[in-house]
C-alpha positions as CSV (number, residue, x, y, z in Angstrom):
1,M,-63.2,24.4,105.2
2,T,-64.4,27.2,102.4
3,A,-61.4,29.1,102.2
4,I,-60.4,25.1,100.5
5,S,-63.6,24.9,98.3
6,E,-64.0,28.2,97.1
7,Q,-60.0,28.0,96.6
8,S,-60.3,25.1,94.5
9,S,-63.8,26.3,92.8
10,S,-61.4,29.1,91.2
11,N,-58.4,26.8,90.2
12,L,-61.6,24.5,88.3
13,A,-62.8,28.0,86.7
14,G,-59.6,29.3,86.0
15,V,-58.8,25.4,84.5
16,V,-62.0,25.4,82.9
17,G,-61.5,28.9,81.7
18,F,-58.3,28.4,79.8
19,Y,-59.4,25.2,78.0
20,K,-62.4,27.1,76.8
21,R,-59.8,30.2,75.7
22,I,-57.8,27.4,73.9
23,I,-60.3,25.4,72.4
24,K,-62.0,29.2,70.7
25,L,-58.1,30.2,69.0
26,P,-58.6,27.8,65.9
27,E,-61.8,30.4,65.6
28,Y,-59.0,33.3,64.7
29,L,-58.2,31.4,61.8
30,P,-59.5,33.3,58.7
31,F,-61.9,31.5,56.6
32,S,-60.4,32.6,53.1
33,L,-57.4,30.5,54.3
34,I,-59.8,27.8,55.1
35,Q,-61.1,28.6,51.3
36,L,-57.8,28.4,49.7
37,A,-56.5,25.3,51.2
38,A,-59.8,23.2,50.1
39,R,-59.0,25.0,46.8
40,V,-55.9,24.2,46.1
41,A,-56.3,20.8,47.8
42,V,-59.1,19.5,45.5
43,A,-57.5,21.1,42.4
44,H,-54.7,19.1,43.1
45,V,-56.6,15.7,42.8
46,F,-58.6,16.8,39.4
47,W,-55.3,17.7,38.0
48,Q,-53.3,15.0,38.6
49,S,-56.7,12.2,38.0
50,A,-55.9,15.0,34.5
51,Q,-52.3,14.8,33.3
52,S,-52.6,11.0,34.3
53,K,-55.4,10.9,31.5
54,L,-53.2,12.0,29.1
55,A,-49.6,10.8,29.8
56,S,-51.2,7.7,28.1
57,W,-54.0,8.5,25.8
58,P,-54.4,4.8,24.6
59,V,-54.2,3.3,28.5
60,T,-57.3,6.3,29.1
61,L,-59.3,5.3,26.3
62,Q,-59.1,1.3,27.5
63,L,-60.4,2.7,31.0
64,F,-62.9,4.1,29.9
65,A,-63.9,1.0,27.0
66,S,-63.4,-1.6,29.7
67,E,-63.2,-0.6,32.9
68,Y,-65.0,2.4,34.0
69,N,-68.6,1.3,31.4
70,L,-69.9,4.4,31.8
71,P,-73.6,3.8,30.5
72,L,-75.3,6.1,27.5
73,I,-71.9,7.5,26.4
74,D,-69.4,6.5,24.3
75,P,-65.8,5.9,25.7
76,S,-64.6,8.1,23.2
77,I,-66.6,11.1,24.1
78,A,-66.5,10.6,27.6
79,A,-62.7,10.2,27.9
80,P,-61.9,13.7,26.9
81,L,-65.0,14.8,28.3
82,A,-64.2,14.3,31.8
83,T,-60.4,15.2,31.0
84,T,-61.4,18.3,30.0
85,A,-63.9,18.7,33.0
86,E,-60.9,18.0,35.3
87,I,-58.0,20.2,33.9
88,T,-60.9,23.1,33.2
89,G,-62.3,22.9,36.7
90,S,-58.7,22.0,38.7
91,V,-57.6,25.4,36.5
92,L,-60.0,27.4,37.5
93,I,-61.0,26.2,41.4
94,F,-56.9,26.9,41.7
95,L,-57.3,30.6,40.9
96,G,-60.5,30.7,42.2
97,L,-62.1,32.1,38.9
98,F,-66.1,31.1,37.7
99,S,-65.4,28.8,41.1
100,R,-68.8,28.3,42.0
101,L,-69.2,27.2,38.4
102,A,-66.2,24.8,38.5
103,A,-67.0,23.2,42.0
104,L,-70.4,22.4,40.6
105,M,-68.9,21.0,37.3
106,L,-66.4,18.9,39.6
107,L,-68.7,17.7,41.7
108,G,-70.5,16.1,38.4
109,V,-67.8,14.4,37.7
110,V,-67.5,13.4,41.6
111,S,-71.2,11.8,40.8
112,V,-70.3,10.2,38.1
113,I,-67.3,8.9,39.6
114,Q,-68.9,7.9,42.9
115,I,-72.2,6.1,41.1
116,F,-70.9,4.3,37.9
117,V,-67.2,3.7,38.3
118,Y,-65.7,3.5,41.8
119,P,-69.0,3.2,44.3
120,E,-66.4,1.2,47.1
121,N,-64.5,4.8,47.5
122,W,-67.2,6.6,48.8
123,A,-65.3,8.3,51.1
124,E,-62.8,9.6,49.1
125,H,-65.9,10.9,47.1
126,L,-67.1,12.5,50.4
127,L,-64.2,14.1,51.2
128,W,-63.6,15.6,47.5
129,A,-67.4,16.9,47.6
130,S,-66.9,18.2,50.7
131,L,-64.4,20.7,49.7
132,L,-66.2,21.4,46.6
133,F,-69.4,22.2,48.6
134,L,-67.2,24.5,50.6
135,V,-66.9,26.5,47.6
136,L,-70.1,26.3,45.9
137,T,-71.5,27.4,49.0
138,R,-69.4,29.4,50.7
139,G,-67.3,31.1,47.3
140,A,-63.5,31.1,47.0
141,G,-63.1,33.5,49.7
142,V,-60.9,36.8,49.9
143,F,-57.3,34.5,47.9
144,S,-59.4,34.5,44.4
145,L,-60.1,36.2,41.4
146,D,-63.7,35.9,41.8
147,Y,-62.5,38.1,44.8
148,V,-60.9,40.8,43.3
149,A,-64.0,40.6,40.1
150,E,-66.7,41.3,42.4
151,R,-64.8,44.6,43.8
152,T,-63.5,45.8,40.6
153,L,-67.1,45.3,39.3
154,S,-68.7,47.0,42.6
155,A,-66.4,49.9,42.8
156,S,-67.4,50.6,39.1
157,A,-70.8,50.3,39.7
158,K,-70.6,53.2,42.4
């Protein structure tokens, strides 16, 4: 009877060990790929938003005047400001250039949208904010112009 117990417990350890190895496989994925994916995804969202604003500027101005109803800022100022922030932020995040600053700027845009425009879309805004917080707190990663600039400046300082 002991032989059966020892064999089944060793099989269990083998299955548990195999499961633990499988679960840890994603840890071998380079974090820079995750950072790159986050940057591309969030850049796409804001780029598309800016492009739709630019596609029909009169409609954009009307939306800012009637539907968005931002307090303390005139729609004729808010519309170009938001569009500029979306274009600039999406390009910088995509390239990974001044990415932490761009993430902070786009977090401001997300905050305004969440608080004043579409508070019911909190899940979507939380998703965007999560990607932006990743870039803000961990940087743009190896596949970025920030990384190239940091390496170049570090090499020239030596």
